[in-house]
C-alpha positions as CSV (number, residue, x, y, z in Angstrom):
1,M,-48.3,-60.1,22.5
2,L,-47.2,-63.2,20.7
3,A,-44.3,-63.2,18.2
4,E,-46.8,-63.9,15.4
5,E,-48.8,-60.8,16.4
6,L,-45.6,-58.7,16.4
7,I,-44.7,-59.9,12.9
8,K,-48.2,-58.9,11.7
9,L,-48.0,-55.5,13.3
10,V,-44.6,-54.8,11.7
11,K,-46.0,-55.8,8.3
12,K,-48.9,-53.4,8.8
13,I,-46.5,-50.6,9.8
14,K,-44.4,-51.1,6.7
15,E,-47.4,-51.1,4.5
16,S,-48.9,-47.9,5.9
17,K,-45.5,-46.3,6.4
18,S,-46.7,-44.6,9.6
19,E,-46.9,-44.8,13.3
20,S,-50.2,-44.3,15.1
21,Q,-51.9,-43.3,18.4
22,N,-50.8,-46.5,20.0
23,V,-47.6,-47.4,18.1
24,E,-44.2,-45.8,18.2
25,V,-41.2,-47.0,16.1
26,K,-37.6,-46.7,17.3
27,S,-34.4,-47.7,15.4
28,A,-32.1,-49.5,17.9
29,H,-29.4,-51.1,15.7
30,Q,-26.8,-48.7,17.0
31,G,-27.8,-48.8,20.6
32,T,-30.7,-48.1,23.0
33,P,-32.6,-44.9,22.3
34,K,-31.6,-42.5,25.1
35,R,-34.9,-40.7,25.7
36,L,-37.9,-42.9,25.8
37,Y,-39.4,-41.0,28.7
38,D,-41.8,-38.9,26.5
39,T,-43.4,-42.0,24.9
40,L,-43.4,-44.0,28.2
41,S,-45.3,-41.1,29.7
42,S,-47.8,-40.6,26.9
43,F,-48.6,-44.3,26.4
44,S,-49.1,-44.7,30.2
45,N,-51.5,-41.7,30.3
46,Q,-53.9,-43.1,27.7
47,D,-56.5,-45.8,28.4
48,D,-55.3,-48.3,25.8
49,G,-51.6,-47.8,26.5
50,G,-49.3,-48.3,23.6
51,I,-46.5,-50.3,21.9
52,I,-42.9,-49.3,21.2
53,I,-41.2,-51.3,18.5
54,F,-37.4,-51.4,18.3
55,G,-35.7,-52.4,15.1
56,L,-37.4,-50.3,12.4
57,N,-35.9,-47.2,10.9
58,E,-38.6,-44.5,10.3
59,K,-36.2,-42.4,8.2
60,E,-35.7,-45.3,5.7
61,D,-39.4,-46.0,5.1
62,F,-39.6,-48.2,8.2
63,K,-36.9,-50.5,7.0
64,I,-36.2,-53.5,9.3
65,V,-32.7,-52.8,10.7
66,G,-32.8,-55.0,13.8
67,V,-31.5,-54.3,17.3
68,Y,-27.9,-54.2,18.4
69,D,-28.2,-56.5,21.4
70,L,-31.6,-58.0,22.6
71,Q,-30.5,-58.6,26.2
72,D,-28.8,-55.2,26.7
73,L,-31.7,-53.4,25.0
74,Q,-34.3,-54.9,27.4
75,K,-32.1,-54.1,30.4
76,S,-31.5,-50.4,29.3
77,V,-35.2,-49.8,28.4
78,T,-36.2,-51.3,31.8
79,E,-33.9,-48.8,33.5
80,Q,-35.7,-46.0,31.8
81,C,-39.0,-47.5,32.8
82,N,-37.9,-47.4,36.4
83,Q,-37.3,-43.6,36.2
84,M,-41.0,-43.0,35.6
85,V,-43.5,-42.1,38.3
86,P,-45.3,-44.4,38.8
87,V,-42.8,-47.0,37.5
88,V,-43.8,-48.4,34.0
89,R,-44.1,-52.2,33.9
90,G,-44.0,-53.2,30.3
91,V,-44.0,-56.6,28.5
92,F,-41.3,-57.4,25.9
93,T,-41.8,-59.6,22.8
94,I,-39.1,-60.7,20.4
95,A,-39.5,-61.8,16.8
96,E,-37.2,-62.6,13.9
97,I,-38.2,-60.9,10.6
98,E,-36.0,-60.8,7.4
99,D,-33.1,-62.3,9.3
100,E,-33.2,-59.4,11.8
101,F,-34.5,-59.4,15.4
102,V,-37.1,-56.8,16.4
103,C,-38.4,-56.2,19.9
104,S,-41.6,-54.7,21.2
105,L,-42.5,-53.2,24.5
106,E,-46.2,-53.2,25.5
107,I,-47.0,-50.4,27.9
108,P,-50.3,-50.6,29.7
109,G,-52.4,-47.5,30.5
110,I,-52.3,-46.7,34.2
111,E,-55.3,-46.1,36.4
112,L,-56.8,-42.6,36.2
113,T,-56.1,-42.0,39.9
114,E,-52.4,-42.5,39.2
115,R,-52.1,-40.2,36.3
116,P,-50.2,-38.3,35.1
117,C,-47.3,-40.7,34.6
118,Y,-44.1,-38.6,34.3
119,Y,-40.3,-38.7,34.1
120,K,-38.9,-38.3,37.6
121,G,-35.9,-36.3,36.4
122,A,-38.0,-33.6,34.8
123,G,-40.8,-33.4,37.4
124,K,-44.5,-33.6,37.0
125,V,-44.9,-30.3,35.2
126,K,-42.2,-30.8,32.5
127,G,-42.1,-34.6,32.5
128,S,-45.8,-35.4,31.7
129,Y,-46.8,-36.2,28.1
130,I,-49.9,-37.0,26.2
131,R,-50.2,-38.8,22.9
132,V,-51.7,-36.9,20.0
133,G,-51.7,-38.9,16.7
134,E,-48.1,-39.9,16.2
135,A,-46.6,-37.3,18.5
136,D,-45.8,-37.1,22.2
137,L,-46.7,-33.6,23.4
138,P,-46.1,-32.0,26.8
139,M,-49.2,-31.9,28.9
140,T,-50.6,-28.5,29.5
141,D,-51.0,-27.1,33.0
142,Y,-54.8,-27.6,32.6
143,E,-54.4,-31.3,31.6
144,I,-52.2,-32.0,34.7
145,Y,-54.7,-30.0,36.8
146,S,-57.6,-32.1,35.5
147,Y,-56.1,-35.3,36.8
148,E,-55.3,-33.7,40.1
149,A,-58.8,-32.3,40.5
150,Y,-60.4,-35.7,39.8
151,K,-58.0,-37.5,42.1
152,K,-58.7,-35.1,45.0
153,H,-62.5,-34.8,44.2
154,F,-62.1,-31.0,43.8
155,H,-65.1,-29.4,42.1
156,D,-64.6,-25.9,40.6
157,D,-68.3,-25.1,40.7
158,E,-68.0,-25.0,44.5
159,R,-65.1,-22.6,44.7
160,E,-65.5,-19.4,46.6
161,I,-65.9,-16.1,44.7
162,E,-64.8,-13.2,46.8
163,R,-66.1,-10.6,44.3
164,A,-69.6,-11.8,44.6
165,T,-71.6,-9.9,47.3
166,T,-75.2,-9.7,48.3
167,S,-75.6,-6.6,46.2
168,T,-74.5,-8.5,43.0
169,M,-76.8,-11.5,43.7
170,D,-80.6,-12.0,43.2
171,I,-81.4,-12.7,46.8
172,I,-85.1,-13.1,46.0
173,E,-84.4,-16.0,43.7
174,I,-82.0,-17.5,46.2
175,D,-84.6,-17.3,49.0
176,K,-87.2,-18.9,46.7
177,Y,-84.8,-21.7,45.9
178,V,-84.1,-22.3,49.6
179,Q,-87.8,-22.3,50.5
180,E,-88.5,-24.8,47.8
181,K,-85.9,-27.1,49.3
182,K,-87.3,-26.6,52.8
183,Y,-90.8,-27.4,51.6
184,E,-89.5,-30.7,49.9
185,K,-87.4,-31.7,53.0
186,P,-89.1,-31.0,56.3
187,K,-86.0,-31.8,58.3
188,F,-84.0,-29.4,56.2
189,A,-86.4,-26.7,57.2
190,R,-85.0,-26.8,60.7
191,L,-81.8,-25.1,59.5
192,N,-81.4,-21.4,59.6
193,D,-80.6,-19.5,56.4
194,E,-76.8,-19.5,57.0
195,Q,-76.8,-23.2,57.5
196,A,-79.1,-23.8,54.5
197,Y,-76.8,-21.7,52.2
198,E,-73.8,-23.9,53.2
199,M,-75.7,-27.2,52.8
200,L,-76.9,-26.2,49.4
201,N,-73.5,-25.0,48.4
202,I,-74.8,-21.5,47.7
203,K,-72.1,-20.3,50.0
204,R,-68.8,-21.7,51.3
205,N,-67.0,-20.0,54.3
206,N,-69.5,-17.1,54.0
207,Y,-68.6,-16.5,50.3
208,F,-70.9,-17.2,47.4
209,T,-69.8,-20.2,45.3
210,L,-69.3,-20.1,41.5
211,A,-72.4,-22.3,41.1
212,S,-74.6,-19.7,42.9
213,V,-73.1,-16.8,40.9
214,L,-73.8,-18.6,37.6
215,N,-77.4,-19.4,38.7
216,F,-78.4,-16.4,40.9
217,G,-76.0,-13.6,39.9
218,L,-77.6,-10.4,38.6
219,Y,-74.9,-10.3,35.9
220,P,-72.4,-13.2,36.2
221,Q,-70.3,-11.9,33.3
222,G,-69.5,-8.8,35.3
223,I,-67.1,-11.1,37.3
224,F,-66.4,-13.7,34.6
225,P,-66.7,-12.1,31.2
226,Q,-65.9,-15.2,29.2
227,L,-68.3,-17.6,31.0
228,S,-70.7,-17.0,28.2
229,I,-71.7,-18.4,24.8
230,T,-70.5,-17.1,21.5
231,A,-72.8,-18.0,18.6
232,I,-72.1,-17.6,14.9
233,V,-73.5,-18.6,11.5
234,V,-71.0,-19.2,8.7
235,Q,-72.0,-19.3,5.1
236,G,-69.6,-22.2,4.2
237,Y,-68.2,-25.3,5.8
238,E,-65.4,-23.9,7.9
239,I,-64.7,-20.7,9.9
240,G,-63.2,-18.3,7.5
241,D,-65.4,-19.2,4.5
242,L,-67.1,-16.0,3.2
243,G,-70.6,-15.4,1.9
244,A,-71.6,-14.0,-1.5
245,S,-71.0,-10.4,-0.2
246,K,-67.7,-11.4,1.5
247,E,-69.4,-11.4,4.9
248,R,-67.7,-13.5,7.5
249,F,-70.7,-14.2,9.6
250,V,-74.4,-14.2,8.7
251,D,-75.3,-13.9,12.4
252,N,-73.0,-13.3,15.3
253,K,-74.0,-12.9,19.0
254,R,-72.5,-13.1,22.5
255,I,-75.0,-14.7,24.9
256,E,-74.8,-13.7,28.6
257,G,-76.8,-14.0,31.8
258,T,-77.4,-16.8,34.2
259,L,-77.3,-20.4,33.0
260,S,-81.1,-20.5,32.5
261,E,-81.0,-17.2,30.6
262,M,-78.2,-18.3,28.4
263,L,-79.9,-21.6,27.6
264,E,-83.1,-19.7,26.6
265,E,-81.3,-17.1,24.5
266,A,-79.2,-19.7,22.8
267,L,-82.2,-21.6,21.8
268,I,-83.8,-18.4,20.3
269,F,-80.6,-17.9,18.3
270,C,-80.6,-21.4,17.0
271,K,-84.3,-21.3,16.0
272,R,-83.7,-18.0,14.3
273,N,-80.9,-19.4,12.2
274,M,-82.3,-22.8,11.3
275,K,-84.0,-23.5,8.0
276,I,-87.7,-24.5,8.2
277,K,-89.1,-27.2,6.0
278,T,-92.9,-27.1,5.5
279,I,-94.5,-30.5,5.2
280,I,-98.2,-31.1,4.2
281,D,-99.7,-34.2,5.6
282,D,-101.2,-36.3,2.7
283,K,-104.1,-37.5,4.8
284,T,-105.2,-34.5,6.8
285,G,-103.7,-31.7,4.6
286,K,-102.4,-30.2,7.8
287,R,-99.2,-28.1,7.5
288,I,-96.2,-29.0,9.7
289,D,-93.1,-26.8,10.0
290,K,-90.0,-28.9,10.6
291,T,-86.8,-27.3,11.8
292,E,-83.4,-28.1,10.3
293,Y,-82.3,-29.8,13.5
294,P,-84.5,-31.2,16.3
295,I,-85.0,-28.5,19.0
296,N,-84.8,-31.0,21.8
297,A,-81.4,-32.3,20.6
298,I,-80.0,-28.8,20.5
299,R,-81.4,-28.0,23.9
300,E,-79.8,-31.0,25.5
301,A,-76.4,-30.3,23.8
302,I,-76.4,-26.7,25.0
303,L,-77.5,-27.7,28.5
304,N,-74.8,-30.3,28.7
305,A,-72.2,-27.7,27.6
306,L,-73.4,-25.3,30.3
307,I,-73.5,-27.9,33.1
308,H,-70.5,-30.1,32.2
309,R,-68.0,-27.6,30.8
310,D,-64.8,-27.0,32.8
311,Y,-65.1,-24.0,35.2
312,S,-61.5,-24.0,36.5
313,I,-59.2,-20.9,36.4
314,H,-57.5,-22.6,33.4
315,T,-60.6,-22.3,31.2
316,E,-62.6,-19.5,32.6
317,G,-61.4,-17.3,29.8
318,T,-62.9,-19.5,27.2
319,P,-66.7,-19.3,26.2
320,I,-68.9,-22.1,24.9
321,Q,-69.2,-21.9,21.1
322,I,-72.3,-22.5,18.9
323,N,-71.2,-22.7,15.3
324,F,-73.7,-23.1,12.4
325,F,-72.2,-24.3,9.1
326,K,-73.8,-25.3,5.8
327,D,-73.8,-29.0,6.7
328,R,-73.7,-29.1,10.5
329,L,-74.1,-27.5,13.9
330,E,-71.2,-27.6,16.3
331,I,-71.5,-27.0,20.1
332,R,-68.1,-26.8,21.8
333,N,-67.3,-26.4,25.4
334,P,-64.0,-26.1,27.3
335,G,-62.9,-29.2,29.1
336,G,-62.8,-32.7,27.6
337,L,-64.7,-35.7,29.1
338,Y,-64.3,-35.8,32.9
339,G,-63.2,-38.9,34.9
340,R,-63.3,-42.5,33.7
341,I,-65.9,-42.2,30.9
342,T,-65.0,-42.5,27.3
343,V,-66.7,-41.2,24.1
344,E,-67.8,-44.8,23.4
345,Q,-69.5,-45.1,26.8
346,L,-71.5,-41.8,26.5
347,G,-75.2,-42.4,27.2
348,K,-74.5,-46.0,28.3
349,A,-72.4,-45.7,31.5
350,R,-73.0,-43.5,34.5
351,P,-70.4,-40.6,34.2
352,D,-68.5,-38.9,37.0
353,L,-69.8,-35.4,37.5
354,R,-67.4,-32.5,37.1
355,N,-69.9,-30.0,38.5
356,P,-72.3,-31.8,40.9
357,T,-73.7,-28.6,42.6
358,L,-74.3,-26.9,39.2
359,A,-76.1,-30.1,38.0
360,V,-78.4,-30.1,41.1
361,M,-79.2,-26.4,40.8
362,A,-79.9,-26.7,37.1
363,E,-82.3,-29.6,37.8
364,N,-84.4,-27.2,39.9
365,L,-83.9,-23.9,38.0
366,S,-83.9,-25.1,34.4
367,K,-86.5,-27.9,34.9
368,T,-83.9,-30.4,33.6
369,E,-83.4,-34.1,34.5
370,N,-80.1,-34.8,36.1
371,R,-80.5,-38.5,35.0
372,Y,-77.8,-38.8,32.4
373,S,-80.5,-38.8,29.6
374,G,-79.0,-35.9,27.5
375,I,-76.8,-38.0,25.2
376,P,-79.5,-40.7,24.5
377,T,-82.0,-37.9,23.9
378,I,-79.8,-36.3,21.3
379,R,-79.2,-39.6,19.6
380,T,-83.0,-40.5,19.6
381,E,-84.1,-37.1,18.3
382,M,-81.6,-37.1,15.4
383,K,-82.7,-40.7,14.5
384,E,-86.4,-39.8,14.6
385,Y,-85.6,-36.8,12.4
386,G,-84.0,-39.0,9.8
387,L,-80.6,-37.3,10.3
388,P,-77.1,-38.8,10.6
389,E,-75.8,-40.0,13.9
390,P,-74.6,-37.1,16.1
391,K,-70.8,-37.1,16.6
392,F,-69.2,-36.6,20.0
393,I,-65.5,-35.6,20.1
394,S,-63.3,-35.3,23.2
395,E,-60.0,-33.6,22.4
396,R,-57.4,-31.8,24.4
397,G,-59.3,-29.5,26.7
398,E,-62.5,-29.4,24.6
399,F,-65.7,-31.5,24.0
400,T,-67.7,-31.1,20.8
401,V,-71.1,-32.2,19.8
402,I,-71.8,-32.2,16.0
403,L,-75.2,-32.4,14.6
404,Y,-75.4,-33.0,10.8
405,N,-78.3,-31.8,8.6
406,D,-79.6,-33.7,5.6
407,T,-77.2,-32.1,3.1
408,N,-74.9,-35.0,4.0
409,K,-77.3,-37.6,2.8
410,I,-75.9,-39.6,-0.1
411,E,-78.0,-41.4,-2.7
412,T,-78.1,-45.2,-1.9
413,N,-78.1,-46.2,-5.6
414,L,-74.5,-44.8,-6.1
415,T,-71.5,-47.0,-6.4
416,I,-69.0,-47.2,-3.5
417,E,-66.6,-44.9,-5.5
418,E,-69.4,-42.4,-6.2
419,K,-70.5,-42.4,-2.6
420,I,-66.9,-41.6,-1.5
421,V,-66.6,-38.8,-4.0
422,E,-69.9,-37.3,-2.8
423,F,-68.8,-37.8,0.8
424,C,-65.7,-35.8,0.1
425,K,-67.5,-32.6,-1.0
426,I,-66.1,-31.5,2.3
427,P,-62.4,-32.7,2.7
428,K,-62.2,-35.9,4.6
429,S,-59.3,-37.9,6.1
430,R,-58.5,-41.6,5.4
431,K,-60.0,-42.6,8.8
432,E,-63.2,-40.6,8.2
433,I,-63.7,-42.3,4.8
434,A,-63.0,-45.7,6.4
435,D,-65.5,-45.0,9.1
436,F,-68.0,-43.8,6.4
437,L,-67.6,-47.2,4.6
438,E,-67.6,-49.0,8.0
439,V,-64.2,-50.5,7.2
440,K,-61.7,-50.9,10.0
441,T,-58.5,-50.6,8.0
442,S,-57.8,-47.2,6.5
443,V,-54.8,-48.6,4.6
444,Y,-57.1,-50.9,2.7
445,V,-59.5,-48.1,1.9
446,Y,-56.7,-46.0,0.6
447,S,-55.3,-48.6,-1.8
448,K,-58.7,-50.0,-2.9
449,Y,-60.6,-46.7,-3.3
450,I,-58.8,-43.4,-2.6
451,E,-55.7,-43.9,-4.6
452,P,-57.6,-45.0,-7.8
453,L,-60.0,-42.0,-7.4
454,I,-57.0,-39.7,-7.2
455,K,-55.5,-41.2,-10.4
456,E,-58.9,-40.7,-12.1
457,N,-58.9,-37.0,-11.0
458,K,-62.0,-37.5,-9.0
459,L,-60.3,-36.8,-5.7
460,A,-57.6,-34.3,-4.8
461,L,-55.3,-33.8,-1.8
462,T,-55.5,-30.9,0.5
463,M,-51.8,-31.1,1.1
464,P,-50.3,-32.4,-2.3
465,E,-46.8,-31.5,-1.3
466,K,-47.0,-33.8,1.8
467,S,-48.9,-36.8,0.5
468,A,-48.0,-39.0,3.5
469,S,-48.9,-36.4,6.2
470,K,-51.2,-37.6,9.0
471,Y,-53.2,-34.4,8.5
472,Q,-53.9,-35.2,4.8
473,K,-57.5,-35.0,3.6
474,Y,-59.1,-35.7,0.2
475,Y,-61.8,-33.7,-1.6
476,K,-64.1,-33.9,-4.6
477,I,-62.7,-32.2,-7.7
């Protein structure tokens, strides 16, 4: 970072009066902050890294207070960087602003195979942190495990399940699967059944694997009650909204069985709860029934959740969720994105497979394509339906696919202000409004549009007592 860039960044922080996912502010006019380990860890553990700025006081509206001693500050901060595993190698930049010196430390994100970065003195379990908004939060056991599993190429779908026995498995379907493989691969046919079971990951060390239990078990939920799907229909826009008769859910179902059975039953549930639009072709007079969301997009989203969810002991108590709301359909599965892929790369780059055995079995049993075409199919189907772009969110320990229906469509002849107000029928954050307007700077959007609309009593705050909160949202009055 150049000194000019640091000056611009400080100006932006003072205008927004906030830190961010990649920026942390520390006052250092009275000495070096003693515990930087949390931030050093969290910035190192995210792909884009982060920047710590010394010389601003957050408690005084980010006033520039300068640093006590530039040379000693850099020396002391470097000593703390050396206490991290792996050692953090940051880059310092100095700039003079309002007759005070400020100093920044750019921290690069480390390679996935080296994560988590943690403070040596606290150990990996207590010294690993992750950045969430403006906060450094301790990593959960699951988040640490995820890095270790990726690093060691450990796949939970291949773990041995001692409770699964021949009496609890559909041996006929297993034999059929093995025979199909032998038919496809003549050399594979030379193996006996015991060898075939091992090669196909149906068994490991004479125990059935989790993948085979989920695909061939007579009742997989007898062993893993929560490896299922919960599906609900809500009358409003959020869970907790009640219907006209105070009902919490219009429909509510737990879906169980093998992966193929759950996929089929989940699609039946979705079809049952979708609105159907009848369209008459002007030329032929033929009637066409169009579902609220494209079936193929829903199928791919549910299939992705079943195959790519996390099946570790940390998440086996959490089911997949299908949630219908007035304006959208959400499909949530335990486990964020796996490996090196990011949300922006979904459907464009080849991902690392969390459950390779499960994916191969599903390709044969569910007649699916294990060719990474699920995300592009969802996008294409939604576009052809004339619906908004699907949204993919990878959060702490959870991945969500959101499909919006046409209730979110906003008339194109409205002014920008009117579009914002209509968009905020459901509470939206500054960033969501900025994304909606395709504007990069949420600070500009707030001063230009949101603040005037609040003064005109067209928008209101969800948290009026905390106007500067990062969780603040705005809604139509």
